[in-house]
C-alpha positions as a Markdown table, in Angstrom:
| # | Residue | x | y | z |
|---|---|---|---|---|
| 1 | Unk | -78.6 | 33.8 | -43.0 |
| 2 | Unk | -80.5 | 31.4 | -45.3 |
| 3 | Unk | -82.7 | 28.5 | -44.2 |
| 4 | Unk | -80.1 | 25.8 | -44.1 |
| 5 | Unk | -77.8 | 28.0 | -42.1 |
| 6 | Unk | -80.7 | 28.7 | -39.7 |
| 7 | Unk | -81.3 | 24.9 | -39.4 |
| 8 | Unk | -77.6 | 24.4 | -38.6 |
| 9 | Unk | -77.7 | 27.1 | -36.0 |
| 10 | Unk | -80.8 | 25.5 | -34.3 |
| 11 | Unk | -79.1 | 22.1 | -34.1 |
| 12 | Unk | -75.9 | 23.6 | -32.7 |
| 13 | Unk | -77.7 | 25.7 | -30.2 |
| 14 | Unk | -79.4 | 22.6 | -28.7 |
| 15 | Unk | -77.1 | 19.7 | -29.4 |
| 16 | Unk | -73.6 | 20.9 | -30.1 |
| 17 | Unk | -72.2 | 18.3 | -27.7 |
| 18 | Unk | -73.6 | 15.3 | -29.5 |
| 19 | Unk | -74.5 | 16.3 | -33.1 |
| 20 | Unk | -71.7 | 17.2 | -35.6 |
| 21 | Unk | -73.0 | 19.4 | -38.4 |
| 22 | Unk | -71.4 | 20.7 | -41.5 |
| 23 | Unk | -72.7 | 22.5 | -44.6 |
| 24 | Unk | -71.6 | 21.8 | -48.2 |
| 25 | Unk | -72.1 | 24.9 | -50.2 |
| 26 | Unk | -73.0 | 24.5 | -53.9 |
| 27 | Unk | -70.7 | 25.7 | -56.7 |
| 28 | Unk | -73.5 | 27.4 | -58.5 |
| 29 | Unk | -75.7 | 30.1 | -56.7 |
| 30 | Unk | -78.9 | 28.1 | -57.5 |
| 31 | Unk | -77.4 | 24.7 | -56.6 |
| 32 | Unk | -78.3 | 22.3 | -53.9 |
| 33 | Unk | -76.8 | 22.8 | -50.4 |
| 34 | Unk | -76.2 | 19.8 | -48.2 |
| 35 | Unk | -76.3 | 19.5 | -44.4 |
| 36 | Unk | -74.1 | 16.6 | -43.2 |
| 37 | Unk | -75.1 | 15.3 | -39.8 |
| 38 | Unk | -73.4 | 12.8 | -37.6 |
| 39 | Unk | -74.6 | 11.4 | -34.3 |
| 40 | Unk | -72.5 | 8.7 | -32.9 |
| 41 | Unk | -72.0 | 6.2 | -35.8 |
| 42 | Unk | -75.2 | 7.4 | -37.6 |
| 43 | Unk | -74.8 | 9.7 | -40.5 |
| 44 | Unk | -77.5 | 11.4 | -42.6 |
| 45 | Unk | -77.7 | 14.2 | -45.1 |
| 46 | Unk | -80.4 | 16.8 | -45.8 |
| 47 | Unk | -80.5 | 18.6 | -49.1 |
| 48 | Unk | -81.8 | 22.2 | -49.4 |
| 49 | Unk | -82.7 | 24.5 | -52.2 |
| 50 | Unk | -84.2 | 27.9 | -51.7 |
| 51 | Unk | -86.9 | 27.2 | -54.3 |
| 52 | Unk | -87.9 | 23.7 | -52.9 |
| 53 | Unk | -87.1 | 23.5 | -49.2 |
| 54 | Unk | -85.4 | 20.7 | -47.3 |
| 55 | Unk | -85.1 | 17.3 | -48.9 |
| 56 | Unk | -85.1 | 14.2 | -46.6 |
| 57 | Unk | -84.1 | 10.8 | -47.9 |
| 58 | Unk | -85.0 | 7.2 | -46.9 |
| 59 | Unk | -82.4 | 4.6 | -45.9 |
| 60 | Unk | -82.4 | 3.1 | -49.5 |
| 61 | Unk | -81.4 | 6.4 | -51.1 |
| 62 | Unk | -78.1 | 6.3 | -53.1 |
| 63 | Unk | -76.0 | 8.8 | -54.9 |
| 64 | Unk | -78.1 | 10.7 | -57.4 |
| 65 | Unk | -81.4 | 9.9 | -55.7 |
| 66 | Unk | -84.0 | 12.6 | -55.2 |
| 67 | Unk | -85.5 | 13.3 | -51.8 |
| 68 | Unk | -88.2 | 11.0 | -50.5 |
| 69 | Unk | -90.1 | 14.1 | -49.2 |
| 70 | Unk | -89.7 | 17.8 | -48.8 |
| 71 | Unk | -90.2 | 20.0 | -45.7 |
| 72 | Unk | -90.4 | 23.7 | -45.8 |
| 73 | Unk | -88.8 | 26.0 | -43.2 |
| 74 | Unk | -85.9 | 25.5 | -40.8 |
| 75 | Unk | -88.1 | 24.9 | -37.7 |
| 76 | Unk | -90.2 | 22.2 | -39.4 |
| 77 | Unk | -87.0 | 20.6 | -40.8 |
| 78 | Unk | -85.5 | 20.7 | -37.3 |
| 79 | Unk | -88.5 | 18.9 | -35.8 |
| 80 | Unk | -88.4 | 16.2 | -38.6 |
| 81 | Unk | -84.7 | 15.7 | -38.0 |
| 82 | Unk | -85.2 | 15.2 | -34.2 |
| 83 | Unk | -88.1 | 12.7 | -35.0 |
| 84 | Unk | -85.7 | 10.7 | -37.3 |
| 85 | Unk | -82.8 | 10.7 | -34.8 |
| 86 | Unk | -85.0 | 9.7 | -31.8 |
| 87 | Unk | -86.1 | 6.5 | -33.6 |
| 88 | Unk | -82.7 | 5.1 | -32.7 |
| 89 | Unk | -82.5 | 4.4 | -28.9 |
| 90 | Unk | -78.7 | 5.1 | -28.7 |
| 91 | Unk | -79.3 | 8.5 | -30.4 |
| 92 | Unk | -82.2 | 9.3 | -28.1 |
| 93 | Unk | -80.0 | 8.7 | -25.0 |
| 94 | Unk | -77.1 | 10.7 | -26.4 |
| 95 | Unk | -79.4 | 13.6 | -27.4 |
| 96 | Unk | -81.4 | 13.7 | -24.2 |
| 97 | Unk | -78.7 | 13.0 | -21.6 |
| 98 | Unk | -77.0 | 16.5 | -21.7 |
| 99 | Unk | -80.4 | 18.2 | -21.4 |
| 100 | Unk | -81.5 | 16.0 | -18.5 |
| 101 | Unk | -78.2 | 16.7 | -16.7 |
| 102 | Unk | -78.7 | 20.4 | -17.0 |
| 103 | Unk | -82.2 | 20.1 | -15.7 |
| 104 | Unk | -81.0 | 18.1 | -12.7 |
| 105 | Unk | -78.2 | 20.5 | -12.0 |
| 106 | Unk | -80.7 | 23.4 | -12.1 |
| 107 | Unk | -83.0 | 21.7 | -9.6 |
| 108 | Unk | -80.2 | 20.6 | -7.3 |
| 109 | Unk | -78.9 | 24.2 | -7.3 |
């Protein structure tokens, strides 16, 4: 499992109920992989290349743009993705609600 597949697995492990994730595999072995993420009406993409890491884009990015910044490693990319998604209040509620409910159910027994 490569780094982008590990990132996808981390997201699905914690947020499969609210985050839809798919991977676009490159045609060429050294090409760029893409992780397509959808939370509610918000969509974002993360690029990944084994020799560079994870590329994150700002809101003004358009087709053909290069990443605004690079993050190395699936765990660091996961943390950055959560930071980005939590900026939006609706996303934060959608992401946190299932975890809060599980916690309440565990306490209530």
